[in-house]
N, C-alpha and C positions, 0 to 999 in steps of 0.2 A: 319443377317450375314453382309449385306452391312456395318451398323455401326460400326462394328469391322473393318472391311477392312481399315475404313478410321479414326480410332480412334488412338485419340493422348493423350486419359485420363492418367494420372497419369503422361506422359513424362517430363522430365525435360527440360526445353528450354530455350535457351538464344536469344534474339532479340537484336542485336547491332542497333544502332541510333533508339533506340524502342519509342522514343520519336519524331520523325520526323513524316511526313506526311504518307508515307507507312506503317512504323517501328510502328506507332500507331495502325493500322489497324490487321496488322500480330499479336499486342499482343494480340488484344480484340479477332481476331478470334480463336486464340489457347487458351487463358484462358475461353471463352465461351463454348469449346471442354473439359474442364477440367483439361487441362497441367499445369503444373507447370510453371510458365514464370518468367524467371531473365530479367528485363530491363535493359540494358548497353546503357547510355548516355554519352554524355562530359559536359553536365550541368543535374543536377538532383537535385531537391529541392521542399519540398512539396507543394509550391504552384502550381507550374507547373505540377505537379503531380495531384493535385486535379481538375486542369483546363483541363489536358487532360483524365485524366481516372474516377474522382469523387471521393469523399469523402471516399467511399468502398476501393477504392485501398490500403488506408494507412493501412488497419485493415486486409487486405485478405492474409493469412498465406501462401498461393500460388500463390503471386506475390510479388516479390521482386525487388528493384530499386537499382540500383549501379552507381555512378559517376567512369566511366571507361575511361582512353584515349587509344583507340586502337592500338596507335602507343607503346605503352611501353606494353612489357610483364608484367611487375612486378606489373602494376596496373590492367592487365586482372587475374594475377595469386591469388592475394588479393583478386578479387572476387570470383574467382573459389572455394578458400580455405570457403569462408565464406557461399558460396552455398552448400558445401559438410559437412559444420556443421549442416546446417538448414535442408538440405534434405535428407542428409545420404548415396546420390549416385552422381555417375560422371552424365554428362548431356548427354541427348539422342540426341538432336537436338539442333544445331547451324545455325540461319541464319544472316550471314554477310549482313546487310542491310545497317549499319554506310557509309557515302561519302559523299563528298562536290562536286558542281558544280558550272559552273558561270552563272546567270540567265542572262537574256535580260536586266535588270536593272543595271548591274555591270558598273562601270565607265569605261573609254577608255583604262585606263594604265593596264587592266586587260583581256580586250575583244576588244583589236587590231591587227593588222594584225602578221601572226605567226611569221614574220622576226624579230620584236619587241616582241614579247611575252615574258615575266619575267621568268628568269630561276629558280627564288627562288618559284615562284607560279607553274608552272611547277612541280617542287619537293614536294610543299606540298601537290598538289593532287595526286599526285601519292602515295606519303607517306600514305595518309589517305585512300585511293581507292584502290590500292593494295598492298602496303607493310602491312598496317594494317588489311588487309583481311589475307594475308599470317601469320602474328603473330597469330590473332586471329584462324585462322586453328592448327595452330604448339600448342598454349597454350591449346587448349579446345582438339584437336586430341590426343593430348598426354592421356589427362583424360579417354580419351574414349577407348584408346590402354588399358592402365592400369584396366580399370575396365573390359575390355573383353568380353562387352555385346554389340559391335556394336553402329553404331549411324547414324545421316543422318546431312549432312551439308551441307547449302543451301547458295550459294553465289548469292549476286543479281546484276546481270550484266546490259545492257542498250543495247536499240537497237543501239547508239551511239560507242558501242564498237564492235558492227556485221559489221555497215554501217559507212561510214564518214556521216557527218551533211550537211543538205542541206542549205547553206550558203544564197541562193535566201531567205528564211524565216525569215530572220533577216534584209533584206536589207531596208528594210523601215525607219530604224533606222537612217541610214545615210541622207536619203530622208528627216526625220523631223527634225535632229537636226544638220544635217553636220558632224556628229561622224560616223563613221562605228562600227557597233557592227560585231565582227566575232567570231563565237561559236568556241572556243579555242580547242587547240590538246591536252591538258594535260586531260581532261576527258575521251577522247576516247582513249588514249593511257592506261589510267588506266584501264579503263573496258575491253579494249581487254584482258591485260594480265591476267584479271580474268578467262577467257574460257579455256586457257594452263594450270593454275594451278589446275583449277578444274579436269580438264582430267589426268594431273601429279599424284592427289592424290586419285582419283576414282582407276587408276591402283596400285599405291602403297599400299591402305590401302583395297584395293578388299576383301584381303582373310581372313581379319580379322573384316568385317562385315559391316565396316563402308561406307556408299554411300557418296559420294561427285556429286553434280548437280549443275546447273545455272538456274536461273532463272531471264529472260530478259523481263524487263517491256521497254513501253512506255514512251510518255509523259503522265504527272497525271495534272487534271485540276486542277488549285485553282483559287479561287476569285479574287485575287490581282494581277492575270497576266492581262498583256497588251489586249488589246482586239484586236488589230492588230495582234499581234504575235498568241493568240488563232487562229484566223480565217486564218491564214496562214498556220500554222500546221494543222488545220482541214481538208482544201481544198487538202493537202499531203496525209491526212489518210483515208484509204480505207473505213472506217465504219463513215467515217465524223466526227468524235468526237476525242477530247481526253479520257482516261479513268478516272476513278473514283477510289480514292486510294483502296477501299474495295475490286475493282474487281481482285486482285491478292490474296486474304486471300483464294479461292478455290485452286486455283496451289499450293500454300505453304501447304496446309495442305495435299494436296495428297503427295508431296514431302517427309514430315515430316511422313506420315503415313506407314504402310505397304500395301497399294495398288498401291506403286510404288518399291516395293520390289527388282523387278528386274532391276532395272534403277539407273545404276551410271554412269559418266561420260559424262552425258547430257547436253543439252541446252534447257530448254522449254520456248519457246518463246510464251508471251503474247502480243501482241503488235498491237492488231486491223487491221493487216495485212500491218504495214508500211515497213517490210520488204520484204514482197510479188510482190512489184511491181519489 
């Protein structure tokens, strides 16, 4: 019975940003549980697919790859049309994972003081992270409504959409180079908007069986990260470490399956205790 409770077998799932660090783990986790998965990415080619998922991904009939720009609705609808031809039905699950952020290695012109933060960068980050999520919900949600079978939409938030970044973590950059790194406002503002978009859609589509929730991760470990940044971040984390990308698969499966059948409009926080201070 427990297997059925958490089952995603044969569900048609979309993962935006599905070739990214967390997105890759979402795709692997869903496929391992026999879901049909459409991977949407800005740049999709056979070399990248093989490097990420292996040769078998190119011939797996239940794993499809689409070059999709989530800021353009026509791009998403073209992918959705093809998915319906291939799999014969509307999506069951949408994972809005695609997004862009400013890393500590970013140049000073996009990571300086708020007073000088470029308007065009703010607009780009909001356009991808918030407007892109809105458009994906609109395009996929319409298909779910028309199919009349319900569904689950999972919007990926962030601790920096819930609380403000701790700028002290990045202070070492100025000490080391003389150039300050300020964690920019754009990502926080965009991710913050995800939460009320989620609540709005949960109430809007509730009676049609379409559940909409947010999954909020914390910082994810990468081997390429600056060691000082990692040490500063981990010192602030109650669990004393950053997450691994695959640690969000369990919460995702819960939200995608019938295990969360009475959960909508909620924010599942999986942050190692970051927001518990």
